[in-house]
C-alpha positions in Angstrom: 10.8 5.8 23.8 10.9 8.0 20.7 13.6 10.1 22.4 15.8 7.0 22.9 15.3 5.9 19.3 16.2 9.4 18.0 19.3 9.5 20.2 20.4 6.1 19.0 20.0 7.1 15.3 21.9 10.4 15.9 24.8 8.5 17.6 24.9 5.8 14.8 24.9 8.5 12.1 27.7 10.4 13.9 29.8 7.2 14.2 29.2 6.4 10.6 30.1 9.9 9.3 33.3 9.9 11.5 34.3 6.4 10.2 33.8 7.5 6.6 35.7 10.8 7.2 38.7 9.1 8.8 38.9 6.4 6.1 38.7 8.4 2.9 41.7 6.8 1.3 41.0 5.0 -2.0 41.5 1.3 -2.3 41.0 -1.0 -5.3 37.9 -3.2 -5.1 38.1 -6.3 -7.4 34.8 -7.3 -8.7 35.4 -9.9 -11.4 38.4 -11.6 -12.9 39.0 -10.9 -16.6 40.5 -13.2 -19.2 43.9 -11.5 -19.3 44.6 -12.2 -15.6 43.5 -8.7 -14.4 40.4 -7.9 -12.4 37.5 -5.6 -13.2 37.9 -3.2 -10.3 37.1 0.3 -9.1 39.0 2.5 -6.7 36.7 3.6 -4.0 37.1 5.2 -0.5 37.3 2.6 2.3 34.4 4.2 4.2 32.1 4.1 1.2 33.0 0.4 0.5 32.3 -0.5 4.1 28.9 1.3 4.1 27.9 -0.2 0.8 28.7 -3.8 1.9 27.0 -3.2 5.3 23.8 -2.1 3.5 24.1 -5.1 1.1 24.5 -7.4 4.0 21.5 -6.0 5.8 19.2 -6.2 2.7 18.3 -9.9 3.0 17.7 -9.6 6.8 15.4 -6.6 6.2 13.5 -8.4 3.4 13.1 -11.5 5.6 11.8 -9.5 8.6 9.4 -7.6 6.4 8.0 -10.9 5.0 7.6 -12.3 8.5 5.8 -9.1 9.7 3.5 -9.2 6.7 2.7 -12.9 7.3 2.0 -12.4 11.0 -0.2 -9.4 10.3 -2.2 -11.4 7.8 -2.5 -14.2 10.4 -3.6 -11.8 13.1 -6.2 -10.3 10.8 -7.5 -13.8 9.9 -7.8 -14.7 13.5 -9.6 -11.5 14.4 -12.0 -12.0 11.6 -12.7 -15.6 12.6 -13.2 -14.5 16.3 -15.5 -11.7 15.2 -17.6 -14.2 13.1 -17.8 -16.7 15.9 -18.8 -14.1 18.5 -21.5 -12.7 16.2 -22.8 -16.2 15.4 -23.0 -17.2 19.1 -25.2 -14.2 20.1 -28.9 -15.0 20.2 -31.0 -12.8 17.9 -32.5 -9.9 19.8 -36.3 -9.6 19.7 -36.4 -6.4 21.6 -36.7 -3.1 19.9 -34.4 -0.4 21.1 -35.9 2.3 23.3 -36.1 5.7 21.5 -34.9 8.5 23.7 -36.4 11.9 22.8 -33.9 14.5 21.9 -33.3 17.4 24.3 -33.5 20.8 22.5 -30.3 22.7 22.7 -30.3 26.3 23.9 -29.1 28.8 21.5 -27.2 32.0 22.5 -30.3 34.1 21.7 -32.3 31.9 24.2 -29.8 32.5 26.9 -29.9 36.2 26.5 -33.7 36.4 27.2 -34.6 37.0 30.8 
């Protein structure tokens, strides 16, 4: 799955670089009208303008998806904690003492060399 994701990112990057390279002509971008009838504008390459507005368009979607993921992770953690609390509360208290198993001494390399 990681290979497919890497290939997709490489293809997307190559397409984006090719688009920007083919559209490097400068165009005026009007931002705000001024009082004298002109506009406050810059002259930027078409590819850069397209990339900038693509990123600006994806920003609200990315922020929304991050908020949804954060909310769902909090809900999952809350449900796991409540399940853990109810499963521990439903267990009867154990009155048995655990059995102690004696430790087996490990053989050292010097013990193995003795005949």
